[in-house]
LOSE-662086 format. One record per atom (N, C-alpha, C): x, y, z; residue in one letter; residue number from 1; atom name. Coordinates in nm, 2 decimals, decimal comma. Each point is the difference from the previous one (the first is absolute). Last residue first. Example, Ala and Ser with C-alpha at 12.3 -4.5 7.8 and 13.67 -1.06 7.14 Angstrom:
<nodes>
NODE; xx; yy; zz; r; k; a
NODE; 1,28; -0,22; 0,71; S; 2; N .
NODE; 0,09; 0,11; 0,00; S; 2; CA .
NODE; -0,08; 0,11; 0,08; S; 2; C .
NODE; 0,03; -0,57; -0,01; A; 1; N .
NODE; -0,09; 0,12; 0,00; A; 1; CA .
NODE; 0,09; 0,12; 0,00; A; 1; C .
</nodes>
This chain:
<nodes>
NODE; xx; yy; zz; r; k; a
NODE; -0,48; 4,09; -3,79; P; 120; N .
NODE; -0,06; -0,13; -0,01; P; 120; CA .
NODE; -0,12; 0,04; -0,09; P; 120; C .
NODE; 0,36; 0,38; -0,08; K; 119; N .
NODE; -0,10; -0,05; 0,14; K; 119; CA .
NODE; -0,09; -0,15; -0,06; K; 119; C .
NODE; 0,57; 0,22; -0,09; Q; 118; N .
NODE; -0,17; -0,05; -0,06; Q; 118; CA .
NODE; -0,13; -0,01; 0,09; Q; 118; C .
NODE; 0,60; 0,19; -0,07; Y; 117; N .
NODE; -0,10; -0,08; 0,08; Y; 117; CA .
NODE; -0,16; 0,00; -0,08; Y; 117; C .
NODE; 0,58; -0,10; -0,20; G; 116; N .
NODE; -0,08; 0,15; 0,06; G; 116; CA .
NODE; -0,16; -0,06; 0,07; G; 116; C .
NODE; 0,49; -0,11; -0,34; M; 115; N .
NODE; -0,05; 0,01; 0,17; M; 115; CA .
NODE; -0,10; 0,13; 0,00; M; 115; C .
NODE; 0,34; -0,32; -0,43; S; 114; N .
NODE; -0,10; 0,10; 0,04; S; 114; CA .
NODE; -0,09; 0,02; 0,15; S; 114; C .
NODE; 0,50; -0,23; -0,21; L; 113; N .
NODE; -0,12; -0,03; 0,06; L; 113; CA .
NODE; -0,12; 0,11; 0,07; L; 113; C .
NODE; 0,47; -0,20; -0,19; G; 112; N .
NODE; -0,05; 0,10; -0,06; G; 112; CA .
NODE; -0,14; 0,04; 0,02; G; 112; C .
NODE; 0,31; -0,35; 0,12; T; 111; N .
NODE; -0,02; 0,11; 0,14; T; 111; CA .
NODE; -0,05; 0,11; -0,09; T; 111; C .
NODE; 0,09; -0,55; -0,05; D; 110; N .
NODE; 0,01; 0,14; -0,10; D; 110; CA .
NODE; -0,06; 0,06; 0,12; D; 110; C .
NODE; 0,27; -0,31; 0,26; G; 109; N .
NODE; -0,10; -0,01; -0,13; G; 109; CA .
NODE; 0,01; 0,12; -0,08; G; 109; C .
NODE; -0,09; -0,04; 0,53; K; 108; N .
NODE; 0,12; -0,02; -0,08; K; 108; CA .
NODE; -0,06; -0,07; -0,13; K; 108; C .
NODE; -0,18; 0,31; 0,49; V; 107; N .
NODE; -0,02; -0,10; -0,15; V; 107; CA .
NODE; 0,15; 0,00; -0,05; V; 107; C .
NODE; -0,26; 0,10; 0,49; K; 106; N .
NODE; 0,15; -0,03; -0,02; K; 106; CA .
NODE; 0,00; -0,05; -0,15; K; 106; C .
NODE; -0,33; 0,23; 0,38; L; 105; N .
NODE; 0,03; -0,04; -0,14; L; 105; CA .
NODE; 0,13; 0,01; -0,03; L; 105; C .
NODE; -0,36; 0,08; 0,45; L; 104; N .
NODE; 0,15; -0,01; -0,01; L; 104; CA .
NODE; 0,00; -0,09; -0,15; L; 104; C .
NODE; -0,43; 0,32; 0,25; V; 103; N .
NODE; 0,07; -0,16; -0,03; V; 103; CA .
NODE; 0,16; 0,05; -0,06; V; 103; C .
NODE; -0,49; 0,20; 0,32; D; 102; N .
NODE; 0,14; 0,03; -0,07; D; 102; CA .
NODE; 0,08; -0,16; -0,03; D; 102; C .
NODE; -0,56; 0,25; 0,08; V; 101; N .
NODE; 0,10; -0,08; 0,01; V; 101; CA .
NODE; 0,17; 0,00; -0,03; V; 101; C .
NODE; -0,52; 0,28; 0,17; A; 100; N .
NODE; 0,11; -0,03; -0,11; A; 100; CA .
NODE; 0,07; -0,07; 0,08; A; 100; C .
NODE; -0,53; -0,07; 0,12; K; 99; N .
NODE; 0,16; 0,12; 0,04; K; 99; CA .
NODE; 0,07; -0,07; -0,11; K; 99; C .
NODE; -0,41; -0,17; -0,03; A; 98; N .
NODE; -0,03; 0,16; 0,00; A; 98; CA .
NODE; 0,12; 0,07; 0,01; A; 98; C .
NODE; -0,01; -0,49; -0,27; S; 97; N .
NODE; 0,01; 0,03; 0,16; S; 97; CA .
NODE; -0,06; 0,16; -0,01; S; 97; C .
NODE; 0,14; -0,31; -0,35; A; 96; N .
NODE; -0,12; 0,02; 0,02; A; 96; CA .
NODE; -0,02; 0,03; 0,13; A; 96; C .
NODE; 0,40; 0,00; -0,38; N; 95; N .
NODE; -0,02; 0,02; 0,17; N; 95; CA .
NODE; -0,13; 0,04; -0,02; N; 95; C .
NODE; 0,30; -0,24; -0,37; E; 94; N .
NODE; -0,11; 0,06; 0,04; E; 94; CA .
NODE; -0,01; 0,04; 0,15; E; 94; C .
NODE; 0,32; -0,08; -0,45; I; 93; N .
NODE; 0,03; 0,01; 0,15; I; 93; CA .
NODE; -0,11; 0,03; 0,04; I; 93; C .
NODE; 0,13; -0,19; -0,49; R; 92; N .
NODE; -0,09; 0,11; 0,05; R; 92; CA .
NODE; 0,05; -0,06; 0,15; R; 92; C .
NODE; 0,29; -0,05; -0,46; L; 91; N .
NODE; -0,01; -0,06; 0,13; L; 91; CA .
NODE; -0,07; 0,09; 0,09; L; 91; C .
NODE; 0,04; -0,10; -0,57; A; 90; N .
NODE; 0,00; 0,08; 0,12; A; 90; CA .
NODE; 0,00; -0,08; 0,13; A; 90; C .
NODE; 0,17; -0,12; -0,50; T; 89; N .
NODE; -0,09; -0,05; 0,08; T; 89; CA .
NODE; 0,03; 0,09; 0,12; T; 89; C .
NODE; 0,25; -0,10; -0,42; N; 88; N .
NODE; -0,10; 0,09; -0,06; N; 88; CA .
NODE; -0,13; -0,01; 0,12; N; 88; C .
NODE; 0,36; -0,38; 0,04; K; 87; N .
NODE; 0,01; 0,07; -0,10; K; 87; CA .
NODE; -0,15; 0,12; 0,03; K; 87; C .
NODE; 0,02; -0,28; 0,44; E; 86; N .
NODE; 0,04; -0,03; -0,14; E; 86; CA .
NODE; -0,02; 0,11; -0,10; E; 86; C .
NODE; 0,18; -0,09; 0,56; V; 85; N .
NODE; -0,11; 0,11; -0,09; V; 85; CA .
NODE; 0,03; -0,03; -0,14; V; 85; C .
NODE; 0,11; -0,23; 0,49; R; 84; N .
NODE; 0,05; 0,02; -0,12; R; 84; CA .
NODE; -0,12; 0,06; -0,08; R; 84; C .
NODE; 0,09; 0,01; 0,52; V; 83; N .
NODE; -0,05; -0,04; -0,08; V; 83; CA .
NODE; 0,04; 0,06; -0,15; V; 83; C .
NODE; 0,02; -0,06; 0,60; S; 82; N .
NODE; 0,09; -0,01; -0,11; S; 82; CA .
NODE; -0,06; -0,06; -0,15; S; 82; C .
NODE; -0,07; 0,19; 0,60; I; 81; N .
NODE; -0,03; -0,10; -0,14; I; 81; CA .
NODE; 0,08; 0,05; -0,14; I; 81; C .
NODE; -0,09; 0,08; 0,61; Q; 80; N .
NODE; 0,10; 0,05; -0,13; Q; 80; CA .
NODE; 0,00; -0,14; -0,10; Q; 80; C .
NODE; -0,31; 0,25; 0,47; E; 79; N .
NODE; 0,06; -0,16; -0,06; E; 79; CA .
NODE; 0,05; 0,07; -0,15; E; 79; C .
NODE; -0,19; 0,28; 0,38; N; 78; N .
NODE; 0,16; -0,02; 0,01; N; 78; CA .
NODE; -0,01; -0,14; -0,13; N; 78; C .
NODE; -0,48; 0,07; 0,07; P; 77; N .
NODE; 0,10; 0,07; 0,07; P; 77; CA .
NODE; 0,12; -0,03; -0,01; P; 77; C .
NODE; -0,29; -0,25; -0,37; K; 76; N .
NODE; 0,00; 0,05; 0,14; K; 76; CA .
NODE; 0,07; 0,09; 0,03; K; 76; C .
NODE; -0,16; -0,12; -0,47; V; 75; N .
NODE; 0,10; 0,00; 0,06; V; 75; CA .
NODE; -0,02; 0,03; 0,14; V; 75; C .
NODE; -0,24; -0,24; -0,47; Q; 74; N .
NODE; -0,02; 0,06; 0,16; Q; 74; CA .
NODE; 0,12; 0,00; 0,08; Q; 74; C .
NODE; -0,13; -0,09; -0,56; V; 73; N .
NODE; 0,08; -0,02; 0,12; V; 73; CA .
NODE; -0,03; 0,10; 0,10; V; 73; C .
NODE; -0,15; -0,16; -0,52; P; 72; N .
NODE; -0,01; 0,09; 0,11; P; 72; CA .
NODE; 0,05; -0,09; 0,08; P; 72; C .
NODE; -0,07; -0,10; -0,51; S; 71; N .
NODE; 0,13; 0,00; 0,15; S; 71; CA .
NODE; -0,02; 0,05; 0,11; S; 71; C .
NODE; -0,22; 0,24; -0,46; H; 70; N .
NODE; 0,00; -0,13; 0,05; H; 70; CA .
NODE; 0,15; -0,01; 0,12; H; 70; C .
NODE; -0,31; 0,32; -0,35; Q; 69; N .
NODE; 0,03; 0,04; 0,09; Q; 69; CA .
NODE; 0,04; -0,15; 0,04; Q; 69; C .
NODE; -0,16; 0,38; -0,47; G; 68; N .
NODE; -0,02; -0,16; 0,10; G; 68; CA .
NODE; 0,13; 0,02; 0,12; G; 68; C .
NODE; 0,13; 0,26; -0,48; G; 67; N .
NODE; -0,11; -0,03; 0,06; G; 67; CA .
NODE; -0,04; -0,13; 0,10; G; 67; C .
NODE; 0,35; 0,20; -0,26; D; 66; N .
NODE; -0,10; -0,02; -0,12; D; 66; CA .
NODE; -0,11; -0,03; 0,09; D; 66; C .
NODE; 0,40; 0,00; 0,23; I; 65; N .
NODE; -0,02; 0,13; -0,05; I; 65; CA .
NODE; -0,11; 0,02; -0,13; I; 65; C .
NODE; 0,05; -0,34; 0,45; P; 64; N .
NODE; 0,02; 0,00; -0,13; P; 64; CA .
NODE; -0,04; 0,13; -0,04; P; 64; C .
NODE; 0,07; -0,13; 0,49; C; 63; N .
NODE; -0,10; 0,08; -0,11; C; 63; CA .
NODE; 0,08; -0,02; -0,12; C; 63; C .
NODE; 0,02; -0,27; 0,55; R; 62; N .
NODE; 0,08; 0,00; -0,17; R; 62; CA .
NODE; -0,11; 0,08; -0,08; R; 62; C .
NODE; -0,05; 0,11; 0,55; W; 61; N .
NODE; -0,03; -0,09; -0,16; W; 61; CA .
NODE; 0,14; 0,00; -0,05; W; 61; C .
NODE; -0,09; 0,06; 0,57; I; 60; N .
NODE; 0,11; 0,02; -0,12; I; 60; CA .
NODE; -0,06; -0,09; -0,12; I; 60; C .
NODE; -0,19; 0,22; 0,54; K; 59; N .
NODE; 0,00; -0,10; -0,08; K; 59; CA .
NODE; 0,06; 0,06; -0,16; K; 59; C .
NODE; 0,07; 0,08; 0,59; I; 58; N .
NODE; -0,05; 0,01; -0,14; I; 58; CA .
NODE; -0,01; -0,08; -0,12; I; 58; C .
NODE; -0,09; 0,07; 0,63; D; 57; N .
NODE; 0,06; -0,09; -0,13; D; 57; CA .
NODE; 0,01; 0,09; -0,14; D; 57; C .
NODE; 0,10; 0,24; 0,47; T; 56; N .
NODE; -0,09; -0,02; -0,07; T; 56; CA .
NODE; 0,03; -0,07; -0,15; T; 56; C .
NODE; 0,30; 0,26; 0,29; E; 55; N .
NODE; -0,08; -0,11; 0,10; E; 55; CA .
NODE; -0,13; -0,07; -0,04; E; 55; C .
NODE; 0,47; 0,17; -0,25; A; 54; N .
NODE; -0,10; 0,05; -0,01; A; 54; CA .
NODE; -0,06; -0,12; 0,13; A; 54; C .
NODE; 0,40; -0,01; -0,35; L; 53; N .
NODE; 0,00; 0,05; 0,13; L; 53; CA .
NODE; -0,14; 0,07; 0,09; L; 53; C .
NODE; 0,16; -0,41; -0,37; N; 52; N .
NODE; -0,13; 0,07; 0,04; N; 52; CA .
NODE; 0,07; 0,06; 0,14; N; 52; C .
NODE; 0,30; -0,11; -0,44; K; 51; N .
NODE; 0,00; -0,04; 0,15; K; 51; CA .
NODE; -0,16; 0,08; 0,01; K; 51; C .
NODE; 0,22; -0,19; -0,51; L; 50; N .
NODE; -0,07; 0,07; 0,13; L; 50; CA .
NODE; -0,01; -0,05; 0,10; L; 50; C .
NODE; 0,27; -0,09; -0,47; S; 49; N .
NODE; 0,04; -0,03; 0,15; S; 49; CA .
NODE; -0,11; 0,09; 0,08; S; 49; C .
NODE; 0,00; -0,14; -0,55; V; 48; N .
NODE; 0,00; 0,10; 0,09; V; 48; CA .
NODE; 0,00; -0,08; 0,15; V; 48; C .
NODE; 0,15; -0,02; -0,56; T; 47; N .
NODE; -0,01; -0,06; 0,10; T; 47; CA .
NODE; -0,02; 0,04; 0,14; T; 47; C .
NODE; -0,06; 0,03; -0,58; F; 46; N .
NODE; 0,08; 0,04; 0,11; F; 46; CA .
NODE; -0,08; -0,07; 0,15; F; 46; C .
NODE; 0,00; 0,03; -0,62; S; 45; N .
NODE; -0,08; -0,04; 0,13; S; 45; CA .
NODE; 0,12; 0,05; 0,09; S; 45; C .
NODE; -0,14; 0,29; -0,40; G; 44; N .
NODE; 0,09; -0,09; -0,01; G; 44; CA .
NODE; -0,06; -0,08; 0,16; G; 44; C .
NODE; -0,25; 0,40; -0,26; H; 43; N .
NODE; 0,12; -0,03; 0,06; H; 43; CA .
NODE; 0,02; -0,14; 0,00; H; 43; C .
NODE; -0,39; 0,40; -0,10; P; 42; N .
NODE; 0,04; -0,09; -0,05; P; 42; CA .
NODE; 0,14; -0,01; 0,05; P; 42; C .
NODE; -0,36; 0,17; 0,32; N; 41; N .
NODE; 0,07; 0,06; -0,12; N; 41; CA .
NODE; 0,08; -0,13; -0,06; N; 41; C .
NODE; -0,20; 0,03; 0,50; N; 40; N .
NODE; -0,13; 0,03; -0,15; N; 40; CA .
NODE; 0,07; 0,06; -0,13; N; 40; C .
NODE; 0,24; -0,06; 0,47; G; 39; N .
NODE; 0,05; -0,09; -0,14; G; 39; CA .
NODE; -0,12; 0,00; -0,11; G; 39; C .
NODE; -0,09; 0,05; 0,55; L; 38; N .
NODE; 0,13; 0,03; -0,05; L; 38; CA .
NODE; 0,02; -0,09; -0,16; L; 38; C .
NODE; -0,41; 0,27; 0,35; L; 37; N .
NODE; 0,04; -0,13; -0,12; L; 37; CA .
NODE; 0,20; 0,06; -0,05; L; 37; C .
NODE; -0,41; 0,06; 0,49; F; 36; N .
NODE; 0,14; 0,04; -0,08; F; 36; CA .
NODE; 0,07; -0,10; -0,10; F; 36; C .
NODE; -0,51; 0,16; 0,30; A; 35; N .
NODE; 0,09; -0,11; -0,09; A; 35; CA .
NODE; 0,10; 0,09; -0,02; A; 35; C .
NODE; -0,41; 0,11; 0,39; N; 34; N .
NODE; 0,10; 0,03; -0,15; N; 34; CA .
NODE; 0,05; -0,14; -0,02; N; 34; C .
NODE; -0,23; 0,07; 0,44; S; 33; N .
NODE; -0,08; -0,03; -0,10; S; 33; CA .
NODE; 0,01; 0,08; -0,16; S; 33; C .
NODE; 0,33; 0,18; 0,38; G; 32; N .
NODE; -0,13; -0,07; 0,00; G; 32; CA .
NODE; -0,07; -0,02; -0,12; G; 32; C .
NODE; 0,48; 0,11; -0,10; G; 31; N .
NODE; -0,11; 0,07; 0,03; G; 31; CA .
NODE; -0,10; -0,11; 0,05; G; 31; C .
NODE; 0,53; -0,11; -0,04; I; 30; N .
NODE; -0,10; 0,00; -0,11; I; 30; CA .
NODE; -0,16; 0,04; 0,08; I; 30; C .
NODE; 0,60; 0,06; -0,02; T; 29; N .
NODE; -0,14; 0,01; 0,10; T; 29; CA .
NODE; -0,13; 0,01; -0,12; T; 29; C .
NODE; 0,60; -0,17; -0,02; T; 28; N .
NODE; -0,16; 0,02; -0,06; T; 28; CA .
NODE; -0,09; 0,03; 0,11; T; 28; C .
NODE; 0,51; -0,04; -0,07; S; 27; N .
NODE; -0,06; -0,03; 0,08; S; 27; CA .
NODE; -0,10; 0,05; 0,01; S; 27; C .
NODE; 0,38; -0,25; -0,34; S; 26; N .
NODE; -0,07; 0,13; 0,01; S; 26; CA .
NODE; -0,09; -0,01; 0,13; S; 26; C .
NODE; 0,40; -0,19; -0,35; T; 25; N .
NODE; -0,01; -0,02; 0,12; T; 25; CA .
NODE; -0,11; 0,14; 0,01; T; 25; C .
NODE; 0,25; -0,30; -0,47; L; 24; N .
NODE; -0,12; 0,13; 0,09; L; 24; CA .
NODE; -0,03; -0,01; 0,15; L; 24; C .
NODE; 0,40; -0,21; -0,46; Q; 23; N .
NODE; -0,08; -0,04; 0,12; Q; 23; CA .
NODE; -0,07; 0,18; 0,08; Q; 23; C .
NODE; 0,34; -0,27; -0,43; P; 22; N .
NODE; -0,12; 0,09; 0,06; P; 22; CA .
NODE; -0,04; -0,03; 0,10; P; 22; C .
NODE; 0,48; -0,12; -0,07; F; 21; N .
NODE; -0,17; -0,08; -0,05; F; 21; CA .
NODE; -0,08; 0,09; 0,03; F; 21; C .
NODE; 0,59; 0,03; -0,06; P; 20; N .
NODE; -0,12; 0,06; 0,08; P; 20; CA .
NODE; -0,11; -0,06; -0,08; P; 20; C .
NODE; 0,46; -0,27; 0,01; L; 19; N .
NODE; -0,08; 0,11; -0,07; L; 19; CA .
NODE; -0,13; 0,05; 0,08; L; 19; C .
NODE; 0,36; -0,30; 0,09; Y; 18; N .
NODE; -0,01; 0,12; 0,07; Y; 18; CA .
NODE; -0,06; 0,07; -0,06; Y; 18; C .
NODE; 0,10; -0,41; -0,16; Q; 17; N .
NODE; -0,09; -0,05; 0,13; Q; 17; CA .
NODE; 0,00; 0,15; 0,09; Q; 17; C .
NODE; 0,25; -0,07; -0,45; C; 16; N .
NODE; -0,15; 0,00; 0,01; C; 16; CA .
NODE; -0,09; 0,03; 0,07; C; 16; C .
NODE; 0,49; -0,07; -0,02; A; 15; N .
NODE; -0,04; 0,13; 0,02; A; 15; CA .
NODE; -0,18; 0,02; -0,03; A; 15; C .
NODE; 0,24; -0,41; -0,09; S; 14; N .
NODE; 0,03; 0,06; 0,13; S; 14; CA .
NODE; -0,05; 0,09; 0,03; S; 14; C .
NODE; -0,02; -0,10; -0,44; L; 13; N .
NODE; -0,10; -0,06; 0,08; L; 13; CA .
NODE; 0,04; -0,01; 0,14; L; 13; C .
NODE; 0,29; 0,25; -0,28; L; 12; N .
NODE; -0,12; 0,01; -0,01; L; 12; CA .
NODE; -0,08; -0,06; 0,07; L; 12; C .
NODE; 0,42; -0,13; 0,02; L; 11; N .
NODE; 0,00; 0,04; 0,07; L; 11; CA .
NODE; -0,12; 0,13; -0,03; L; 11; C .
NODE; 0,08; -0,42; -0,25; C; 10; N .
NODE; -0,02; 0,00; 0,16; C; 10; CA .
NODE; -0,04; 0,13; 0,05; C; 10; C .
NODE; 0,11; 0,04; -0,43; A; 9; N .
NODE; -0,10; -0,08; 0,04; A; 9; CA .
NODE; -0,06; -0,01; 0,12; A; 9; C .
NODE; 0,45; 0,16; -0,13; L; 8; N .
NODE; -0,11; 0,11; -0,02; L; 8; CA .
NODE; -0,12; -0,04; 0,04; L; 8; C .
NODE; 0,31; -0,34; -0,05; L; 7; N .
NODE; 0,02; 0,08; 0,15; L; 7; CA .
NODE; -0,09; 0,10; -0,01; L; 7; C .
NODE; 0,00; -0,22; -0,36; A; 6; N .
NODE; -0,06; -0,12; 0,05; A; 6; CA .
NODE; 0,04; 0,09; 0,17; A; 6; C .
NODE; 0,19; 0,20; -0,39; V; 5; N .
NODE; -0,16; 0,01; -0,01; V; 5; CA .
NODE; -0,04; -0,07; 0,10; V; 5; C .
NODE; 0,46; 0,00; 0,01; Y; 4; N .
NODE; -0,08; 0,12; 0,05; Y; 4; CA .
NODE; -0,10; -0,01; -0,03; Y; 4; C .
NODE; 0,20; -0,36; -0,16; K; 3; N .
NODE; 0,02; 0,02; 0,15; K; 3; CA .
NODE; -0,04; 0,10; 0,06; K; 3; C .
NODE; -0,01; -0,08; -0,46; N; 2; N .
NODE; -0,09; -0,06; 0,04; N; 2; CA .
NODE; -0,02; 0,02; 0,15; N; 2; C .
NODE; 0,36; 0,16; -0,24; M; 1; N .
NODE; -0,11; 0,09; -0,02; M; 1; CA .
NODE; -0,11; -0,07; 0,10; M; 1; C .
</nodes>
């Protein structure tokens, strides 16, 4: 009996590597002089891989949902960065230019995130 339990445990542990983990992929357009807010709701932590597909710089901020902002990052054209975002913190992607910009987002972790646009 113990051999069967051990065999079953090994099979379950081996199968865990094939479980789907939450992931979200999005190509997002942010209008001129606008910002995109990802995760402005209660949630767990998540990681974002972001690629700036535009010809201008964009700025990334971490914004706790109870107020404030911190950790600004300037992202140059065609640059790709990875950002770990804490629990109950939004990621704000600012486009200060007059032209619309495109970003490619790959989100891992908690993907139950609100998404919306906000004027700076």
